[in-house]
C-alpha positions as CSV (number, residue, x, y, z in Angstrom):
1,M,-4.4,79.8,39.1
2,S,-1.5,81.5,37.7
3,D,0.5,78.4,36.7
4,G,-2.4,76.6,35.0
5,A,-2.0,73.5,37.1
6,I,-4.9,71.1,37.6
7,R,-6.0,71.7,41.2
8,H,-9.6,70.6,41.0
9,V,-11.0,67.8,38.8
10,V,-14.7,67.7,38.5
11,V,-16.4,64.5,37.5
12,V,-19.9,64.9,36.0
13,G,-22.2,62.0,36.5
14,G,-22.0,58.9,38.5
15,G,-22.6,55.3,37.5
16,T,-19.7,53.0,36.6
17,A,-17.9,55.5,34.5
18,G,-18.1,58.3,37.0
19,W,-17.1,56.3,40.0
20,M,-14.4,54.4,38.2
21,A,-12.9,57.7,37.2
22,A,-13.2,59.2,40.7
23,A,-11.8,56.0,42.3
24,M,-8.7,56.1,40.0
25,L,-8.1,59.8,40.4
26,S,-8.5,60.0,44.1
27,S,-6.2,56.9,44.6
28,R,-3.5,58.1,42.2
29,L,-3.3,61.9,42.6
30,P,-1.8,63.6,45.6
31,R,-4.6,65.2,47.8
32,E,-2.4,68.1,48.7
33,R,-2.2,69.0,44.9
34,T,-5.4,68.0,43.4
35,R,-8.9,67.5,44.8
36,V,-11.7,65.5,43.1
37,T,-15.4,66.3,43.2
38,L,-18.1,64.1,41.6
39,V,-21.5,65.7,40.8
40,E,-24.5,63.5,40.3
41,S,-28.2,63.8,40.6
42,A,-30.7,61.2,42.0
43,E,-33.2,62.7,39.5
44,I,-31.0,61.3,36.7
45,G,-30.8,57.6,36.3
46,T,-27.9,55.6,34.9
47,V,-28.0,53.0,32.2
48,G,-26.6,50.3,34.6
49,V,-26.9,47.2,32.5
50,G,-23.3,46.5,31.8
51,E,-22.9,43.3,33.8
52,A,-20.2,41.5,31.9
53,T,-16.4,42.4,31.6
54,I,-13.2,41.2,30.1
55,P,-9.9,40.2,31.7
56,P,-8.3,43.7,31.9
57,I,-10.9,44.6,34.6
58,L,-8.7,42.5,37.0
59,D,-5.8,44.9,36.5
60,L,-7.9,47.8,37.4
61,N,-9.2,46.1,40.5
62,R,-5.6,45.2,41.6
63,L,-4.4,48.8,40.9
64,L,-7.1,50.0,43.2
65,G,-6.3,47.4,45.9
66,I,-9.7,45.8,45.6
67,D,-10.1,42.4,47.3
68,E,-11.7,40.1,44.7
69,D,-13.5,38.1,47.3
70,E,-15.2,41.2,48.8
71,L,-16.0,42.4,45.2
72,I,-17.7,39.2,44.3
73,R,-19.7,39.1,47.6
74,R,-20.7,42.8,47.3
75,T,-21.8,42.8,43.7
76,H,-23.3,39.2,43.6
77,G,-20.6,38.5,41.1
78,T,-19.7,35.4,39.1
79,Y,-16.6,34.3,37.1
80,K,-16.4,34.5,33.3
81,L,-14.3,32.3,31.1
82,G,-15.5,33.7,27.8
83,I,-18.6,34.0,25.6
84,E,-20.7,31.3,24.0
85,F,-22.1,32.3,20.6
86,R,-25.2,30.6,19.1
87,D,-26.7,30.9,15.7
88,W,-24.2,33.5,14.5
89,G,-22.3,31.9,11.7
90,A,-25.3,29.8,10.8
91,I,-28.5,28.7,12.5
92,G,-27.8,25.8,14.8
93,Q,-24.1,26.4,15.0
94,R,-22.4,27.4,18.2
95,Y,-18.7,28.3,19.2
96,F,-17.0,29.7,22.3
97,H,-14.8,32.8,22.4
98,P,-12.4,31.9,25.2
99,F,-10.1,34.0,27.4
100,G,-6.6,32.6,27.6
101,S,-5.0,30.7,24.8
102,Y,-5.3,27.6,22.5
103,G,-2.7,24.8,23.2
104,A,0.9,25.9,23.2
105,D,3.0,27.4,20.4
106,I,5.5,25.0,19.0
107,G,8.8,26.0,17.4
108,G,7.8,29.6,17.3
109,V,4.7,28.8,15.3
110,A,1.4,29.8,16.8
111,F,-0.6,26.8,17.9
112,H,-3.7,27.3,15.6
113,H,-1.4,26.8,12.6
114,H,-0.4,23.4,13.7
115,W,-4.1,22.7,14.2
116,L,-5.0,24.1,10.8
117,R,-2.5,21.7,9.3
118,L,-3.7,18.5,11.1
119,R,-7.3,19.4,11.9
120,E,-6.9,17.0,14.9
121,G,-10.2,17.2,16.8
122,E,-11.8,20.6,17.3
123,L,-9.8,23.8,18.2
124,A,-11.9,24.2,21.2
125,D,-10.5,20.9,22.5
126,Y,-7.2,22.7,23.2
127,S,-8.7,25.5,25.2
128,L,-9.0,25.0,29.0
129,P,-11.4,27.9,29.5
130,T,-13.7,26.5,26.8
131,V,-13.7,22.9,28.1
132,A,-14.0,24.2,31.7
133,A,-16.9,26.6,30.9
134,E,-18.9,23.8,29.0
135,A,-18.4,21.7,32.1
136,G,-19.4,24.5,34.5
137,R,-16.1,24.5,36.2
138,F,-13.8,27.2,37.4
139,A,-10.7,28.0,39.5
140,H,-8.2,30.8,39.5
141,P,-5.2,30.4,37.2
142,A,-2.2,28.6,38.5
143,Q,1.1,30.5,38.6
144,D,3.3,27.7,37.7
145,P,3.6,27.7,33.8
146,R,4.0,24.0,33.8
147,D,0.5,23.6,35.3
148,V,-2.2,23.4,32.6
149,R,-4.3,25.7,34.9
150,S,-1.9,28.5,34.1
151,K,-3.8,28.6,30.7
152,L,-6.9,29.8,32.4
153,A,-7.9,33.5,32.1
154,Y,-11.1,35.1,33.3
155,A,-13.1,38.1,33.9
156,L,-16.2,38.9,36.0
157,H,-19.9,39.3,35.8
158,F,-21.4,41.7,38.4
159,D,-24.3,43.9,39.2
160,A,-23.1,47.2,37.5
161,S,-25.1,49.3,40.0
162,L,-23.5,47.6,42.9
163,Y,-20.0,47.8,41.3
164,A,-20.5,51.6,40.9
165,A,-21.6,51.9,44.5
166,F,-18.5,49.8,45.6
167,L,-16.2,52.1,43.7
168,G,-18.0,55.1,45.1
169,E,-17.2,54.0,48.6
170,R,-13.5,53.6,47.8
171,A,-13.4,57.0,46.0
172,I,-15.0,58.8,48.9
173,A,-12.7,57.1,51.4
174,D,-9.7,58.3,49.2
175,G,-10.9,61.9,49.3
176,T,-13.5,62.3,46.5
177,E,-16.2,64.8,47.4
178,R,-19.7,63.8,46.2
179,V,-22.1,66.7,45.4
180,E,-25.8,65.9,44.9
181,G,-27.4,68.2,42.4
182,R,-28.7,68.7,38.9
183,I,-26.6,70.7,36.5
184,V,-28.6,73.5,34.7
185,A,-25.9,75.5,33.1
186,V,-22.2,75.2,31.9
187,E,-20.1,78.3,31.9
188,R,-17.1,78.7,29.6
189,D,-14.2,81.2,29.5
190,G,-14.8,83.7,26.8
191,A,-11.2,83.7,25.7
192,S,-10.0,80.1,25.7
193,G,-13.5,78.4,25.5
194,D,-12.6,76.1,28.4
195,V,-15.3,75.1,30.9
196,T,-14.9,77.0,34.0
197,R,-18.0,76.5,36.1
198,L,-21.1,74.4,36.6
199,R,-24.4,75.9,37.9
200,L,-26.7,73.7,39.8
201,A,-30.5,73.9,40.1
202,D,-30.3,75.1,43.7
203,G,-28.1,78.0,42.7
204,R,-24.7,76.5,43.8
205,A,-21.7,76.9,41.5
206,I,-18.8,74.4,41.1
207,D,-15.6,75.7,39.6
208,G,-13.0,73.3,38.1
209,D,-9.8,73.0,36.1
210,L,-10.4,69.7,34.4
211,F,-13.9,68.2,33.8
212,L,-14.6,64.5,33.1
213,D,-17.9,64.1,31.4
214,C,-19.5,60.9,32.5
215,S,-23.0,62.1,31.8
216,G,-24.0,59.2,29.5
217,F,-25.3,59.4,25.9
218,R,-26.3,63.0,26.5
219,G,-22.7,64.2,26.7
220,L,-23.6,67.3,28.7
221,L,-20.2,68.8,28.5
222,I,-18.5,67.2,25.5
223,E,-21.4,67.7,23.2
224,E,-24.0,70.1,24.5
225,A,-21.5,72.6,25.8
226,L,-18.6,72.1,23.4
227,G,-20.2,70.7,20.3
228,T,-17.4,68.2,19.7
229,G,-19.2,66.2,17.1
230,Y,-19.9,62.5,16.8
231,E,-18.6,59.9,14.2
232,D,-21.6,57.7,13.3
233,W,-20.7,54.0,12.7
234,S,-24.2,52.7,12.2
235,R,-23.4,51.9,8.5
236,W,-21.3,49.1,9.9
237,L,-23.0,48.5,13.2
238,P,-26.7,49.2,12.6
239,M,-27.9,48.2,16.1
240,D,-29.6,51.0,17.7
241,R,-32.0,49.6,20.3
242,A,-31.7,47.4,23.4
243,I,-34.1,46.0,25.8
244,A,-32.9,44.6,29.2
245,V,-34.8,42.6,31.8
246,P,-33.5,40.6,34.9
247,T,-35.0,37.2,35.7
248,E,-34.9,34.9,38.7
249,R,-32.0,32.6,39.1
250,I,-33.3,29.0,38.6
251,A,-30.1,27.1,38.2
252,P,-26.4,27.4,39.4
253,P,-24.7,30.2,37.5
254,V,-22.5,29.1,34.5
255,P,-19.0,30.7,34.1
256,F,-19.7,32.4,30.8
257,T,-21.8,34.9,28.9
258,R,-24.2,33.7,26.2
259,S,-25.0,35.5,23.0
260,T,-27.8,34.1,20.7
261,A,-28.4,35.7,17.3
262,G,-32.0,36.4,16.3
263,A,-33.7,37.6,13.1
264,A,-32.5,41.2,13.4
265,G,-30.0,41.2,16.4
266,W,-29.1,39.1,19.3
267,R,-29.9,38.3,22.9
268,W,-27.6,38.2,26.0
269,R,-27.7,36.1,29.0
270,I,-25.4,37.0,32.0
271,P,-25.6,34.8,35.2
272,L,-25.1,36.5,38.5
273,Q,-25.4,34.9,41.9
274,H,-28.8,36.4,42.8
275,R,-30.4,36.9,39.3
276,T,-29.8,36.5,35.6
277,G,-29.4,39.5,33.3
278,N,-31.1,39.3,29.8
279,G,-31.3,41.6,27.0
280,H,-32.0,42.1,23.3
281,V,-29.9,44.3,21.0
282,Y,-31.5,44.9,17.6
283,C,-31.8,47.1,14.6
284,S,-35.1,49.1,14.5
285,R,-34.9,49.3,10.7
286,F,-35.7,45.5,10.6
287,L,-37.5,45.0,14.0
288,D,-40.0,47.2,15.8
289,D,-39.8,47.7,19.5
290,D,-42.8,45.8,20.7
291,T,-41.9,42.7,18.5
292,A,-38.3,42.8,19.9
293,E,-39.6,43.0,23.5
294,R,-42.0,40.0,22.9
295,Q,-39.2,38.0,21.4
296,L,-37.0,38.7,24.4
297,L,-39.7,37.8,26.9
298,D,-40.7,34.6,25.0
299,A,-37.0,33.5,25.1
300,L,-36.7,33.9,29.0
301,D,-36.0,30.7,30.9
302,A,-37.2,32.1,34.2
303,P,-39.8,34.6,35.6
304,A,-38.9,38.3,35.1
305,L,-38.0,40.3,38.2
306,A,-38.8,43.8,36.6
307,A,-40.4,45.4,33.7
308,P,-38.2,45.5,30.6
309,R,-36.1,48.7,30.1
310,R,-35.8,50.2,26.6
311,L,-32.6,51.9,25.4
312,R,-31.7,53.9,22.3
313,F,-28.2,54.5,21.0
314,T,-26.2,55.2,18.0
315,T,-22.9,53.4,17.6
316,G,-19.9,55.5,17.2
317,R,-17.5,57.8,19.0
318,R,-17.0,61.6,19.7
319,R,-14.6,63.1,17.3
320,R,-12.4,64.0,20.1
321,A,-12.6,62.3,23.5
322,W,-10.6,65.2,25.1
323,N,-11.7,68.7,23.9
324,H,-10.5,71.9,25.6
325,N,-10.4,71.0,29.3
326,V,-13.2,68.2,29.1
327,V,-12.4,64.5,28.8
328,A,-15.4,62.2,27.9
329,L,-15.7,58.8,29.4
330,G,-18.1,55.9,29.0
331,L,-21.3,56.6,27.0
332,A,-20.4,60.3,26.7
333,S,-17.3,59.3,24.8
334,G,-18.9,56.8,22.5
335,F,-20.7,53.5,22.3
336,I,-20.0,50.2,20.6
337,E,-22.7,47.7,21.3
338,P,-22.2,45.2,24.2
339,L,-21.6,42.2,22.0
340,E,-18.0,41.5,23.3
341,S,-18.5,43.1,26.8
342,T,-16.3,46.1,26.0
343,S,-18.2,49.0,27.4
344,I,-16.7,49.0,30.9
345,H,-13.3,48.3,29.5
346,L,-13.3,51.3,27.3
347,V,-14.2,53.4,30.4
348,Q,-11.2,51.8,32.2
349,Q,-8.9,52.3,29.1
350,G,-10.0,56.0,29.1
351,V,-9.3,56.5,32.7
352,Q,-5.9,54.8,32.6
353,T,-4.8,56.5,29.5
354,L,-5.8,59.8,31.1
355,M,-3.7,59.0,34.1
356,S,-0.7,58.2,31.9
357,L,-1.0,61.6,30.4
358,F,-2.2,63.6,33.4
359,P,-1.0,67.2,33.2
360,R,1.9,68.0,35.4
361,G,1.1,71.6,35.1
362,A,-1.1,73.3,32.4
363,I,-2.9,71.1,29.9
364,E,-0.4,70.5,27.1
365,P,-1.9,70.3,23.4
366,A,0.6,67.5,22.6
367,E,-0.7,65.3,25.4
368,V,-4.4,66.1,24.5
369,A,-3.6,65.1,20.8
370,Q,-1.9,61.8,22.0
371,Y,-4.9,60.9,24.2
372,N,-7.2,61.4,21.4
373,R,-5.0,59.3,19.0
374,L,-4.9,56.5,21.5
375,M,-8.5,56.4,22.4
376,Q,-9.5,56.6,18.7
377,R,-7.2,53.6,18.1
378,D,-8.8,51.6,20.9
379,Y,-12.4,52.4,19.8
380,E,-11.7,51.5,16.1
381,Q,-9.9,48.2,17.1
382,V,-12.9,47.2,19.1
383,R,-15.3,48.4,16.3
384,D,-13.6,46.1,13.8
385,F,-13.7,43.1,16.1
386,V,-17.5,43.5,16.7
387,I,-18.3,44.2,12.9
388,L,-16.5,40.8,12.3
389,H,-19.4,38.9,14.0
390,Y,-21.9,40.3,11.5
391,K,-19.9,40.3,8.3
392,Q,-18.6,36.9,8.6
393,T,-21.8,34.9,8.4
394,A,-23.5,32.3,6.2
395,R,-26.9,33.4,7.4
396,D,-29.3,34.7,4.7
397,D,-32.6,33.8,6.3
398,T,-33.7,37.4,7.0
399,P,-33.2,40.8,5.4
400,F,-31.0,41.9,8.3
401,W,-28.5,39.1,7.9
402,R,-28.3,39.4,4.1
403,M,-27.6,43.1,4.6
404,A,-24.9,42.3,7.2
405,A,-23.2,39.7,5.0
406,A,-23.1,42.0,2.0
407,M,-21.9,45.3,3.7
408,A,-18.6,46.9,2.9
409,V,-16.4,46.9,6.1
410,P,-13.5,49.2,7.1
411,D,-10.3,48.6,5.2
412,T,-8.6,47.7,8.5
413,L,-11.0,44.8,9.0
414,A,-11.0,43.7,5.4
415,E,-7.2,43.4,5.4
416,R,-7.3,41.2,8.6
417,M,-9.9,38.9,7.2
418,A,-8.0,38.5,3.9
419,L,-4.8,37.8,5.7
420,F,-6.5,35.1,7.8
421,A,-8.3,33.6,4.8
422,A,-5.1,33.1,2.9
423,N,-3.0,31.3,5.5
424,G,-4.5,31.9,8.9
425,R,-2.2,34.7,9.9
426,I,-3.1,37.1,12.7
427,V,-0.8,40.0,13.2
428,P,-1.8,42.0,16.2
429,E,-1.5,45.8,16.3
430,P,0.6,47.4,19.1
431,G,-1.4,47.8,22.3
432,E,-4.4,45.9,20.8
433,L,-7.0,44.6,23.2
434,F,-8.1,41.4,21.5
435,T,-5.5,38.6,21.2
436,P,-4.7,36.2,18.4
437,T,-6.9,33.7,20.4
438,S,-9.9,36.0,20.2
439,W,-9.5,36.7,16.4
440,A,-9.0,33.0,15.7
441,A,-12.0,31.9,17.8
442,V,-14.4,34.3,16.1
443,M,-13.2,33.9,12.5
444,L,-13.0,30.1,12.7
445,G,-16.2,30.0,14.7
446,Q,-18.2,32.0,12.2
447,G,-16.9,30.0,9.2
448,L,-13.8,31.8,7.9
449,S,-11.7,28.8,7.2
450,P,-8.2,29.6,5.9
451,R,-7.0,28.1,2.5
452,G,-3.6,27.3,4.1
453,Y,-1.4,27.9,7.2
454,D,2.1,29.0,8.1
455,G,4.5,26.8,6.1
456,Q,6.9,26.6,9.0
457,A,4.4,24.1,10.6
458,D,5.5,21.6,7.9
459,L,9.0,21.4,9.5
460,Y,7.6,18.9,12.0
461,P,6.5,15.3,11.1
462,E,2.7,14.9,11.0
463,E,2.9,11.7,13.1
464,T,4.9,13.5,15.9
465,M,2.8,16.6,15.8
466,G,-0.4,14.6,15.9
467,A,0.6,12.7,19.0
468,Q,1.7,16.0,20.7
469,L,-1.7,17.6,19.9
470,R,-3.6,14.6,21.2
471,R,-1.5,14.9,24.5
472,M,-2.4,18.6,24.7
473,A,-6.1,17.9,24.3
474,D,-6.0,15.0,26.9
475,L,-4.1,17.4,29.4
476,V,-6.9,20.0,28.8
477,R,-9.7,17.4,29.4
478,R,-8.1,16.2,32.6
479,G,-7.2,19.6,33.8
480,A,-10.9,20.9,33.4
481,A,-12.2,17.7,35.0
482,A,-10.1,18.4,38.1
483,L,-11.5,21.9,38.6
484,P,-14.4,22.5,41.1
485,T,-17.7,23.4,39.9
486,H,-18.4,27.1,39.5
487,A,-21.1,27.0,42.1
488,D,-18.8,25.3,44.7
489,Y,-16.0,27.7,44.0
490,L,-18.4,30.7,44.6
491,A,-19.6,29.2,47.8
492,Q,-16.2,29.6,49.5
493,P,-13.9,32.6,49.7
494,Q,-11.1,32.2,47.2
495,R,-7.9,34.2,46.8
496,A,-7.0,35.2,43.3
497,S,-3.5,33.8,42.5
498,G,-1.0,36.5,41.9
């Protein structure tokens, strides 16, 4: 290959990360110029417990031309309006992190400042996704901005293994070649250090120009072959264990994920059409594996469908997501615990960022550096948002929570918290995943109450603004009540608006 162009991309590993990458590459790259091969082995399992997503997954599905009705049917999916948090700020307290927005901005001032000024009702009263989720109702957002339903935003719950298989079908139909085999050796060029060839257990060799490492925590290429290094974030996010178990579905699925904090971690509950996903994420310094499993099983509300699966991890990220001619995606790139359902999104972000910088000819160092800067930014922004849930708490009932509340946090997060604590200000960074709604929901929900608010809110008479807020809350209540139940909506094919 004299011109150094990327003519063959090799994806190492299947699962959600591998097949998402293959589906994107095979649909967006000209077949006559670049071919895509995915190598996976039936001998090596995948983690396969990432069942909850966030709204950007809809953009990927649309980009790939996926029909949402078919996806919901094929993956036993349900809709997700946000996440309910229980016992995080304090035992007995709960709040909801909604997708969408609170109320409507007035006079160029963010809605939550008007609410902070008047404290008219609860902030959740002004969130259609929150009120609809609590009522077990759902519909796709309306396109008319005058319709309160336009304030809805949503994501999906689905069976991750079925989603990977669904993406695999599309990738293969678009030209991806699947190779079954276990990789036993990775060969590198002696001069450049680039990966050149994979050796399989049966003796076959697979040459490539660009390799995507989707091999999971192991990092077969990015770490074992290239020794890229790992930035450990466990001083801020000490969770290092998870246990997952599916249960029977005993009630209609609700349109939200639930997270319940425990003595040294938290439990998830994710409703699908055919079952419910459950798990326990915890810190082994404060809780042993057997006790953690017993706590999870004792908290189940339905019979288990399989034996619990135990996972080990270290929160953090590779020092470089793109090293030489290897790009790491998914767990091979890094891992931030699943508290805010960001694992699949970070795969998506990695793939889409790669496509935006995909080499036209030879790999350019400037484009590699830009990719690494962008992915570092994305991981660190998610990291800070997840740390917030532990740091901002009034819980002191266990050694774990006392440690979490007292820990020093990254300067980037400390500055955000101080800015909000003063006058409720939220200044999003360019390209940031989490919106001001998300930051306000978690900070207020966990007890960070600002001392003041944006002074521009005082330009409007209290009586006038109070009446306007009450009208908004009434509109949200009536809008939620008019929606069909989540179960009824799932029972009929529904076309996503727009």
